[in-house]
BAFI-3210 file (N, C-alpha, C; in Angstrom, 3 decimals, decimal comma, padded with zeros to 6 digits):
// residues 67
n [1|2|3|4|5|6|7|8|9|10|11|12|13|14|15|16|17|18|19|20|21|22|23|24|25|26|27|28|29|30|31|32|33|34|35|36|37|38|39|40|41|42|43|44|45|46|47|48|49|50|51|52|53|54|55|56|57|58|59|60|61|62|63|64|65|66|67]
n.u [001,091|000,666|001,422|002,368|002,198|-000,449|-003,026|-003,884|-004,868|-004,678|-006,223|-006,118|-003,453|-000,874|-000,492|000,691|000,528|-000,771|001,594|003,050|002,149|002,196|004,333|004,839|003,517|004,481|007,163|006,826|005,993|004,152|001,192|000,138|-002,225|-002,442|-004,220|-004,863|-006,191|-004,726|-001,036|000,338|002,552|003,899|002,868|003,376|006,049|006,187|004,937|006,930|008,763|007,815|007,517|010,837|011,278|010,174|007,788|004,557|002,714|000,694|-001,128|-003,476|-005,349|-008,357|-011,398|-013,831|-016,708|-019,291|-022,410]
n.v [-001,009|002,309|004,338|007,256|010,980|010,516|010,950|009,992|008,823|008,166|006,897|006,859|006,650|006,955|004,508|000,944|-000,571|001,831|003,381|002,239|001,984|004,671|005,171|003,736|004,550|007,332|006,584|005,614|008,264|009,260|011,411|012,125|012,053|011,902|011,431|011,256|010,130|010,819|011,652|013,429|014,591|012,052|011,921|014,437|013,789|011,885|012,929|014,953|013,365|011,657|013,955|014,979|012,780|014,252|014,368|015,452|015,834|016,010|016,441|015,651|016,042|014,348|013,770|012,519|013,690|014,023|012,722]
n.w [000,047|-000,715|000,887|000,975|001,358|002,110|004,778|007,511|010,369|013,830|016,557|019,801|019,716|021,464|022,656|022,942|020,893|018,889|018,389|017,697|015,361|013,911|014,344|011,736|009,680|009,750|009,139|005,911|004,958|005,142|005,756|009,888|012,390|015,662|018,123|021,051|024,517|026,805|028,458|026,663|026,099|025,609|023,332|021,834|021,287|019,647|017,668|016,884|016,275|014,133|012,615|011,711|010,395|007,768|007,085|007,777|010,679|013,764|016,826|018,925|021,388|023,116|024,950|026,764|027,165|030,122|030,101]
ca.u [-000,256|001,107|000,705|003,258|001,592|-001,727|-003,514|-004,447|-005,492|-004,652|-006,760|-005,282|-001,287|-000,287|-000,920|001,625|-000,250|-000,427|002,787|003,719|001,423|002,235|005,794|004,853|003,180|005,587|008,231|006,407|005,473|001,851|000,834|-000,261|-002,473|-001,952|-005,350|-004,804|-006,916|-003,435|000,066|000,070|004,111|004,174|002,041|004,212|007,305|005,884|004,651|008,059|009,874|007,300|008,116|011,842|011,206|010,049|006,079|003,433|001,920|000,264|-001,542|-005,377|-006,232|-009,186|-011,768|-014,754|-017,813|-020,482|-023,920]
ca.v [-000,083|003,690|005,863|008,524|011,949|010,008|011,545|009,040|009,952|007,252|006,856|005,574|006,707|006,838|003,146|000,014|-000,763|003,102|003,912|001,063|002,139|006,032|005,536|002,510|005,360|008,514|006,126|005,671|009,527|009,586|012,648|011,778|013,007|011,243|011,240|010,764|011,081|010,849|011,341|014,605|014,846|011,200|012,543|015,434|013,113|011,367|013,695|015,302|012,045|011,863|015,546|014,576|012,547|015,087|014,139|016,017|015,404|017,067|015,690|015,781|015,651|014,052|013,723|012,090|014,264|012,972|013,245]
ca.w [000,161|-000,598|001,938|000,934|001,207|002,474|005,797|008,522|011,786|014,397|017,523|020,861|018,993|022,329|023,437|022,672|019,359|018,370|018,688|015,907|014,017|014,021|013,472|010,847|008,727|009,445|007,745|005,036|004,791|005,406|007,322|010,872|013,540|016,719|019,294|022,552|025,951|027,803|027,857|026,015|026,734|024,653|022,016|021,461|020,774|018,697|016,604|016,461|015,679|012,495|011,346|011,525|008,634|006,643|006,803|008,374|012,171|014,714|017,890|019,167|022,838|023,051|026,561|026,664|027,421|030,464|029,433]
c.u [000,983|000,657|001,581|002,044|000,063|-001,911|-004,005|-004,689|-005,376|-005,318|-006,405|-003,519|-000,856|-000,094|000,096|001,624|-000,075|000,269|003,221|003,139|001,254|003,008|005,993|004,672|003,666|006,647|007,836|005,860|003,895|002,191|000,309|-001,200|-002,857|-003,264|-004,874|-005,826|-005,884|-002,248|-000,048|001,597|004,174|003,718|002,871|005,358|007,675|006,162|005,931|009,457|009,212|007,852|009,191|011,738|010,573|008,160|005,439|002,975|001,326|-000,687|-002,965|-005,424|-007,684|-010,141|-013,424|-015,919|-018,593|-021,774|-024,179]
c.v [001,111|004,628|007,010|009,886|011,547|010,634|010,370|009,874|008,396|007,342|006,028|005,484|006,565|005,203|002,471|000,202|000,749|003,655|003,331|001,336|003,493|005,935|004,404|003,297|006,282|007,842|005,618|006,782|010,258|010,791|012,284|012,340|011,593|011,828|010,684|011,013|011,402|011,283|012,186|014,556|013,524|011,411|013,572|014,755|012,498|012,207|014,225|014,419|012,006|013,144|015,653|013,663|012,823|015,152|015,471|015,398|016,353|015,643|016,155|015,413|015,118|013,650|013,074|012,853|014,019|013,465|013,638]
c.w [000,017|000,213|002,055|000,336|001,835|003,776|006,341|010,133|012,633|015,997|018,471|020,376|020,109|023,448|022,772|021,233|018,617|017,774|017,471|014,967|013,612|013,669|011,738|009,509|008,691|008,458|006,847|003,699|004,453|006,685|008,254|012,108|014,502|017,725|020,284|023,933|026,573|027,096|026,831|025,267|025,285|023,156|020,840|020,571|019,875|017,483|015,636|015,434|013,513|011,633|011,146|010,396|007,485|006,166|007,931|010,032|013,118|015,662|018,381|020,027|022,913|024,658|025,912|027,172|028,757|029,869|028,474]
res [m|n|t|k|n|a|a|a|i|v|t|g|g|v|g|g|l|g|q|c|i|v|r|a|l|g|e|t|g|a|h|v|v|i|a|y|r|h|s|e|e|i|a|q|a|m|a|e|d|v|r|s|k|g|t|g|s|a|c|s|g|c|s|r|q|p|g]
***
């Protein structure tokens, strides 16, 4: 699958499997949005790692609102 310049949103992007997916997509040239509920520092570090490979990356904190 060619993911160069594709856009991807990875939910749970700071968990074990999510991190692997983010890294794999970044290494193949995809622009990645990392969605997370906790661990903003980890998400920011992962986004910087993806950007260092020459592709775009962003983080988006998600929270569940009661009711």
